[in-house]
C-alpha positions, 0 to 999 in steps of 0.5 A: 829850041834857040837858047835866046827863048830858054833865056826869056822863059827863065827870066819870065819865070823868075820875074812871077816868082819874085812878084809873088813873093814880093807882093802884098800877102793881103792881095793873095787868097787865103787857102786853108791847107796845112803847109801851103806856103811851104808847098808853093816855095817848093813848086816855085824852086822846083820850077825856077831850077828847071827853067834855069837848067834848060837854058844853062844846059843849051848855053853850056853845051860843047863848053862843058866836059859834062852836063853837070855843071848846068845842074850845079849852077841851076841849083846855087842859083835857086838857092841863092835867089830864095835866100834874096827874095827872103831878105827882100820881103823882110826889108821891102814889105810890110805883110811878109817876113823872112823865114828860114823854113821857107829857104828849106822848103826852096832848097829842097824844091831846087834839089828835087828839080836837079834830080828830076831833070837828071832823070828826064835827061835824054827828054831835056836834051831834045829841047 
């Protein structure tokens, strides 16, 4: 798959996450499920990290002695993106607030994304 397509996909995923994290929370249907917010944060950053790993692996192919640079960059990008979103929620919205446990859920989702990508390395390398 061309790296430009992977970049567009990763940016699209990032945009969707940004939209849902910064939109007025009163527009989001209420779901009565314990810790659903943390599960959503985990899933967002799991997908975010995987999408950026796909791009960075293609971008760095042949430039790095191993693939782990793509995993590391994607993990850090996800964590810093999550922290930035939490700060923006606090500053730009009136219906949301920054939450340290959201950052933790983001980081865990990113970490599981990295380990999943490593576990499925052969399949990912075919993309």
